[in-house]
C-alpha positions as CSV (number, residue, x, y, z in Angstrom):
1,M,172.0,94.0,128.5
2,L,168.4,94.0,127.4
3,P,166.5,90.8,126.5
4,N,165.8,90.4,122.7
5,R,162.4,91.2,121.2
6,E,161.7,87.5,120.5
7,N,162.2,86.4,124.1
8,I,159.9,89.3,125.3
9,M,157.2,88.3,122.8
10,V,157.3,84.7,124.0
11,K,157.0,85.7,127.6
12,V,154.0,88.0,126.8
13,E,152.3,85.2,124.9
14,E,152.8,82.8,127.8
15,I,151.1,85.3,130.1
16,I,148.2,86.0,127.8
17,Y,147.7,82.4,126.5
18,P,149.0,80.0,129.1
19,D,149.5,76.4,128.0
20,K,145.9,75.2,128.9
21,K,142.8,74.7,126.8
22,H,140.9,77.9,126.3
23,P,137.3,77.6,127.7
24,S,135.7,78.7,124.4
25,H,136.5,75.3,122.7
26,K,134.1,72.4,122.7
27,T,136.4,69.4,122.3
28,R,136.2,65.7,121.7
29,I,138.8,63.0,122.1
30,S,140.2,61.9,118.8
31,L,140.7,58.1,118.4
32,D,141.8,58.2,114.8
33,A,144.8,60.6,114.9
34,S,148.3,60.1,116.2
35,S,149.4,63.8,116.1
36,Y,146.7,65.1,118.5
37,D,144.4,63.9,121.3
38,E,141.7,66.5,121.3
39,I,139.9,68.4,118.5
40,C,137.5,71.3,118.8
41,I,134.2,70.4,117.1
42,L,133.5,74.1,116.4
43,C,136.7,75.3,114.7
44,G,138.9,72.2,114.1
45,A,141.8,73.4,116.3
46,T,143.8,70.6,117.9
47,D,146.3,70.0,120.7
48,V,149.8,68.5,119.9
49,A,150.0,65.0,121.3
50,G,152.6,65.0,124.1
51,Y,153.6,68.7,123.6
52,G,150.8,70.9,125.0
53,W,147.6,72.4,124.0
54,G,148.7,73.7,120.5
55,N,146.0,75.9,118.9
56,L,143.5,75.0,121.6
57,K,145.1,77.5,123.9
58,Y,143.9,80.4,121.8
59,P,140.2,81.5,121.7
60,C,137.9,79.4,119.5
61,R,137.0,80.9,116.1
62,G,134.2,78.5,115.5
63,K,130.4,79.0,115.1
64,D,129.6,79.6,118.8
65,G,133.0,80.8,120.0
66,E,133.7,83.7,117.6
67,S,136.3,86.1,119.0
C-alpha cells in the first residue's frame, strides 16, 4: 500500500523547511502578543507560541529578504 499524497507532501515540506527559523528573517521578541513570541521586522511573519516557528520557517519576503 502506498502512502497518500498528503502524507508525502508533509514529509517533503518538513525536509525543505524544517521547524526552525529561516535565516533570512530579522526578528524581535514581542512583548505585546500572546499568540506569538517573535515577529520579523521585515515581513511581519510570526512564530506560533508554544507550537513551533510558524511562518518564520519559510524565507522572508520583506524588504531585504525578498525570495
